[in-house]
N, CA and C atoms as an extended XYZ file, in Angstrom:
276
Properties=species:S:1:pos:R:3:atomname:S:1:resname:S:1:resid:I:1 pbc="F F F"
N       119.810      182.864      -40.936 N   MET     1
C       120.355      182.247      -42.104 CA  MET     1
C       121.728      182.845      -42.430 C   MET     1
N       121.842      184.127      -42.340 N   ALA     2
C       123.181      184.772      -42.663 CA  ALA     2
C       124.229      184.253      -41.644 C   ALA     2
N       123.848      184.126      -40.423 N   ARG     3
C       124.811      183.622      -39.403 CA  ARG     3
C       125.347      182.272      -39.766 C   ARG     3
N       124.424      181.372      -40.233 N   PHE     4
C       124.843      180.042      -40.617 CA  PHE     4
C       125.855      180.076      -41.737 C   PHE     4
N       125.568      180.892      -42.741 N   GLY     5
C       126.447      180.986      -43.973 CA  GLY     5
C       127.838      181.497      -43.542 C   GLY     5
N       127.868      182.488      -42.692 N   ALA     6
C       129.152      182.989      -42.210 CA  ALA     6
C       129.920      181.851      -41.457 C   ALA     6
N       129.221      181.120      -40.653 N   PHE     7
C       129.849      180.066      -39.886 CA  PHE     7
C       130.485      179.055      -40.800 C   PHE     7
N       129.755      178.672      -41.849 N   ILE     8
C       130.297      177.616      -42.826 CA  ILE     8
C       131.560      178.124      -43.468 C   ILE     8
N       131.516      179.407      -43.932 N   ARG     9
C       132.692      179.956      -44.547 CA  ARG     9
C       133.880      179.997      -43.644 C   ARG     9
N       133.723      180.440      -42.431 N   ASN    10
C       134.792      180.499      -41.458 CA  ASN    10
C       135.276      179.124      -41.044 C   ASN    10
N       134.341      178.143      -40.860 N   ALA    11
C       134.692      176.836      -40.510 CA  ALA    11
C       135.573      176.095      -41.541 C   ALA    11
N       135.374      176.450      -42.792 N   LEU    12
C       136.148      175.862      -43.861 CA  LEU    12
C       137.476      176.567      -44.060 C   LEU    12
N       137.630      177.727      -43.495 N   GLY    13
C       138.856      178.474      -43.499 CA  GLY    13
C       139.160      179.178      -44.809 C   GLY    13
N       138.136      179.281      -45.638 N   ALA    14
C       138.398      179.878      -46.998 CA  ALA    14
C       137.542      181.152      -47.137 C   ALA    14
N       138.189      182.223      -47.509 N   PRO    15
C       137.404      183.488      -47.760 CA  PRO    15
C       136.633      183.379      -48.980 C   PRO    15
N       135.717      184.283      -49.227 N   LYS    16
C       134.939      184.326      -50.465 CA  LYS    16
C       135.859      184.454      -51.599 C   LYS    16
N       135.643      183.721      -52.706 N   ALA    17
C       136.462      183.748      -53.884 CA  ALA    17
C       136.517      185.122      -54.547 C   ALA    17
N       137.683      185.372      -55.103 N   ASP    18
C       137.869      186.682      -55.831 CA  ASP    18
C       137.018      186.609      -57.157 C   ASP    18
N       136.143      187.589      -57.326 N   PRO    19
C       135.245      187.546      -58.495 CA  PRO    19
C       136.042      187.821      -59.797 C   PRO    19
N       137.172      188.532      -59.741 N   ASP    20
C       137.968      188.677      -60.972 CA  ASP    20
C       138.660      187.369      -61.402 C   ASP    20
N       139.086      186.608      -60.360 N   ALA    21
C       139.732      185.323      -60.677 CA  ALA    21
C       138.687      184.329      -61.233 C   ALA    21
N       137.500      184.338      -60.649 N   THR    22
C       136.462      183.474      -61.197 CA  THR    22
C       136.114      183.785      -62.583 C   THR    22
N       135.971      185.123      -62.953 N   ARG    23
C       135.678      185.470      -64.309 CA  ARG    23
C       136.777      185.108      -65.295 C   ARG    23
N       137.999      185.301      -64.835 N   ARG    24
C       139.208      184.922      -65.645 CA  ARG    24
C       139.185      183.419      -65.964 C   ARG    24
N       138.978      182.582      -64.960 N   VAL    25
C       138.975      181.181      -65.121 CA  VAL    25
C       137.814      180.744      -66.043 C   VAL    25
N       136.654      181.335      -65.900 N   LYS    26
C       135.509      181.035      -66.850 CA  LYS    26
C       135.847      181.436      -68.236 C   LYS    26
N       136.502      182.545      -68.456 N   ALA    27
C       136.856      183.003      -69.845 CA  ALA    27
C       137.845      182.043      -70.419 C   ALA    27
N       138.879      181.568      -69.603 N   TRP    28
C       139.833      180.627      -70.117 CA  TRP    28
C       139.177      179.351      -70.481 C   TRP    28
N       138.280      178.851      -69.674 N   ALA    29
C       137.590      177.594      -69.903 CA  ALA    29
C       136.722      177.676      -71.217 C   ALA    29
N       135.958      178.830      -71.407 N   ARG    30
C       135.188      179.002      -72.516 CA  ARG    30
C       136.044      179.031      -73.833 C   ARG    30
N       137.185      179.722      -73.777 N   ALA    31
C       138.087      179.829      -74.906 CA  ALA    31
C       138.691      178.413      -75.202 C   ALA    31
N       139.117      177.776      -74.206 N   ALA    32
C       139.772      176.434      -74.379 CA  ALA    32
C       138.831      175.387      -75.044 C   ALA    32
N       137.599      175.512      -74.708 N   LEU    33
C       136.559      174.553      -75.243 CA  LEU    33
C       135.940      175.120      -76.542 C   LEU    33
N       136.208      176.339      -76.840 N   ARG    34
C       135.487      177.028      -77.948 CA  ARG    34
C       133.980      176.795      -77.746 C   ARG    34
N       133.531      177.112      -76.496 N   ALA    35
C       132.201      176.818      -76.102 CA  ALA    35
C       131.231      177.834      -76.681 C   ALA    35
N       130.026      177.449      -76.943 N   SER    36
C       128.945      178.351      -77.410 CA  SER    36
C       128.471      179.218      -76.293 C   SER    36
N       127.735      180.254      -76.571 N   ASP    37
C       127.219      181.150      -75.578 CA  ASP    37
C       126.205      180.428      -74.640 C   ASP    37
N       125.619      179.335      -75.122 N   ASP    38
C       124.725      178.515      -74.323 CA  ASP    38
C       125.376      177.676      -73.222 C   ASP    38
N       126.673      177.534      -73.336 N   THR    39
C       127.390      176.729      -72.303 CA  THR    39
C       127.611      177.601      -71.101 C   THR    39
N       127.294      177.026      -69.959 N   ALA    40
C       127.469      177.730      -68.670 CA  ALA    40
C       128.613      177.133      -67.860 C   ALA    40
N       129.296      177.939      -67.098 N   PHE    41
C       130.425      177.492      -66.262 CA  PHE    41
C       130.214      177.955      -64.857 C   PHE    41
N       130.547      177.072      -63.928 N   ALA    42
C       130.637      177.393      -62.547 CA  ALA    42
C       132.031      177.138      -62.085 C   ALA    42
N       132.577      178.101      -61.347 N   VAL    43
C       133.946      177.919      -60.817 CA  VAL    43
C       133.930      178.104      -59.294 C   VAL    43
N       134.490      177.198      -58.559 N   ASN    44
C       134.426      177.295      -57.129 CA  ASN    44
C       135.820      176.785      -56.575 C   ASN    44
N       136.206      177.422      -55.509 N   GLU    45
C       137.396      176.999      -54.794 CA  GLU    45
C       136.916      176.205      -53.563 C   GLU    45
N       137.434      175.011      -53.386 N   ILE    46
C       137.017      174.222      -52.233 CA  ILE    46
C       138.150      173.825      -51.394 C   ILE    46
N       137.860      173.557      -50.148 N   VAL    47
C       138.875      173.021      -49.241 CA  VAL    47
C       138.569      171.554      -49.054 C   VAL    47
N       139.441      170.672      -49.529 N   CYS    48
C       139.322      169.241      -49.489 CA  CYS    48
C       139.969      168.805      -48.171 C   CYS    48
N       139.249      168.090      -47.392 N   THR    49
C       139.795      167.573      -46.048 CA  THR    49
C       140.354      166.179      -46.130 C   THR    49
N       140.280      165.514      -47.334 N   ASP    50
C       140.816      164.170      -47.502 CA  ASP    50
C       142.362      164.283      -47.460 C   ASP    50
N       143.045      163.512      -46.752 N   PRO    51
C       144.546      163.621      -46.690 CA  PRO    51
C       145.202      163.499      -48.069 C   PRO    51
N       144.505      162.837      -48.981 N   ALA    52
C       145.060      162.607      -50.369 CA  ALA    52
C       144.915      163.872      -51.239 C   ALA    52
N       144.118      164.784      -50.746 N   CYS    53
C       143.829      166.015      -51.565 CA  CYS    53
C       144.941      167.050      -51.314 C   CYS    53
N       145.114      168.024      -52.249 N   PRO    54
C       146.139      169.084      -52.044 CA  PRO    54
C       145.749      170.107      -51.042 C   PRO    54
N       144.536      170.126      -50.509 N   GLY    55
C       144.082      171.177      -49.689 CA  GLY    55
C       143.097      172.024      -50.445 C   GLY    55
N       143.460      173.085      -51.058 N   LEU    56
C       142.638      173.871      -51.885 CA  LEU    56
C       142.617      173.319      -53.321 C   LEU    56
N       141.403      173.310      -53.898 N   GLU    57
C       141.211      172.878      -55.285 CA  GLU    57
C       140.260      173.873      -55.937 C   GLU    57
N       140.459      174.037      -57.181 N   THR    58
C       139.510      174.861      -58.023 CA  THR    58
C       138.721      173.787      -58.866 C   THR    58
N       137.388      173.871      -58.741 N   VAL    59
C       136.533      172.966      -59.487 CA  VAL    59
C       135.731      173.776      -60.509 C   VAL    59
N       135.789      173.320      -61.747 N   ILE    60
C       135.112      173.957      -62.898 CA  ILE    60
C       134.033      173.049      -63.403 C   ILE    60
N       132.828      173.446      -63.331 N   LEU    61
C       131.737      172.709      -63.832 CA  LEU    61
C       131.367      173.267      -65.253 C   LEU    61
N       131.323      172.315      -66.252 N   VAL    62
C       130.933      172.723      -67.567 CA  VAL    62
C       129.554      172.190      -67.903 C   VAL    62
N       128.619      173.066      -68.137 N   MET    63
C       127.232      172.718      -68.377 CA  MET    63
C       126.781      173.120      -69.792 C   MET    63
N       126.821      172.182      -70.670 N   GLU    64
C       126.488      172.348      -72.048 CA  GLU    64
C       125.038      171.800      -72.256 C   GLU    64
N       124.169      172.535      -72.991 N   PRO    65
C       122.820      172.068      -73.178 CA  PRO    65
C       122.799      170.686      -73.867 C   PRO    65
N       122.016      169.757      -73.285 N   GLY    66
C       121.860      168.431      -73.870 CA  GLY    66
C       122.992      167.489      -73.550 C   GLY    66
N       123.986      167.907      -72.727 N   ILE    67
C       125.170      167.056      -72.430 CA  ILE    67
C       125.240      167.050      -70.962 C   ILE    67
N       125.647      165.862      -70.422 N   LYS    68
C       125.837      165.761      -68.986 CA  LYS    68
C       126.871      166.643      -68.423 C   LYS    68
N       126.573      167.365      -67.354 N   THR    69
C       127.538      168.274      -66.706 CA  THR    69
C       128.848      167.547      -66.337 C   THR    69
N       129.940      168.228      -66.557 N   ARG    70
C       131.186      167.511      -66.257 CA  ARG    70
C       131.982      168.493      -65.309 C   ARG    70
N       132.770      167.882      -64.425 N   ALA    71
C       133.586      168.571      -63.508 CA  ALA    71
C       135.018      168.363      -63.751 C   ALA    71
N       135.800      169.420      -63.704 N   CYS    72
C       137.204      169.382      -63.879 CA  CYS    72
C       137.866      170.031      -62.669 C   CYS    72
N       138.975      169.466      -62.180 N   LYS    73
C       139.652      170.023      -61.043 CA  LYS    73
C       141.048      170.487      -61.306 C   LYS    73
N       141.462      171.527      -60.642 N   VAL    74
C       142.805      171.960      -60.661 CA  VAL    74
C       143.278      171.958      -59.204 C   VAL    74
N       144.391      171.326      -58.987 N   ALA    75
C       144.846      171.162      -57.612 CA  ALA    75
C       145.594      172.439      -57.088 C   ALA    75
N       144.892      173.564      -57.189 N   LYS    76
C       145.521      174.897      -56.709 CA  LYS    76
C       144.308      175.693      -56.288 C   LYS    76
N       144.613      176.666      -55.481 N   GLY    77
C       143.688      177.715      -55.170 CA  GLY    77
C       143.319      178.549      -56.374 C   GLY    77
N       142.130      179.126      -56.371 N   LEU    78
C       141.650      179.862      -57.478 CA  LEU    78
C       142.569      180.930      -57.984 C   LEU    78
N       143.165      181.690      -57.031 N   SER    79
C       144.029      182.797      -57.442 CA  SER    79
C       145.362      182.302      -58.042 C   SER    79
N       145.673      181.035      -57.920 N   ASP    80
C       146.931      180.531      -58.460 CA  ASP    80
C       146.786      179.756      -59.774 C   ASP    80
N       145.557      179.578      -60.222 N   VAL    81
C       145.256      178.874      -61.461 CA  VAL    81
C       145.751      179.652      -62.667 C   VAL    81
N       146.373      178.965      -63.591 N   THR    82
C       146.801      179.633      -64.866 CA  THR    82
C       146.004      179.108      -66.063 C   THR    82
N       146.136      179.793      -67.117 N   GLU    83
C       145.438      179.372      -68.330 CA  GLU    83
C       145.888      177.931      -68.735 C   GLU    83
N       147.186      177.687      -68.575 N   GLN    84
C       147.674      176.298      -68.900 CA  GLN    84
C       147.050      175.251      -68.009 C   GLN    84
N       146.793      175.564      -66.713 N   ASP    85
C       146.120      174.643      -65.817 CA  ASP    85
C       144.706      174.326      -66.356 C   ASP    85
N       144.050      175.312      -66.844 N   ILE    86
C       142.696      175.149      -67.386 CA  ILE    86
C       142.653      174.223      -68.575 C   ILE    86
N       143.568      174.516      -69.494 N   VAL    87
C       143.680      173.749      -70.756 CA  VAL    87
C       143.927      172.293      -70.362 C   VAL    87
N       144.864      172.017      -69.469 N   ALA    88
C       145.266      170.642      -69.043 CA  ALA    88
C       144.005      170.013      -68.325 C   ALA    88
N       143.337      170.696      -67.456 N   ALA    89
C       142.161      170.106      -66.752 CA  ALA    89
C       141.069      169.751      -67.622 C   ALA    89
N       140.830      170.586      -68.730 N   LEU    90
C       139.796      170.294      -69.657 CA  LEU    90
C       140.135      169.325      -70.699 C   LEU    90
N       141.402      168.983      -70.753 N   GLY    91
C       141.813      167.976      -71.797 CA  GLY    91
C       141.758      168.496      -73.193 C   GLY    91
N       142.000      169.791      -73.409 N   THR    92
C       141.932      170.362      -74.702 CA  THR    92
C       143.366      170.482      -75.282 C   THR    92
């Protein structure tokens, strides 16, 4: 199982995301939405292979109780995302 996981990560060409950058983006998203403590966020950096994509994207999932999960994207790698990018992506 561990070998398979390592293979996927290497095949996509992306190292494991920086935990500090992930925490920072989650905090910015929570603040931008003025979200309650019950709201959960997932932040992932993905490699998009579609020629129309920018390559690396940061995807933020917003999971509020009783509301359909929504996904917001920033067309940058996780370490390059700014607070202004988050505000714009969340539409706040």
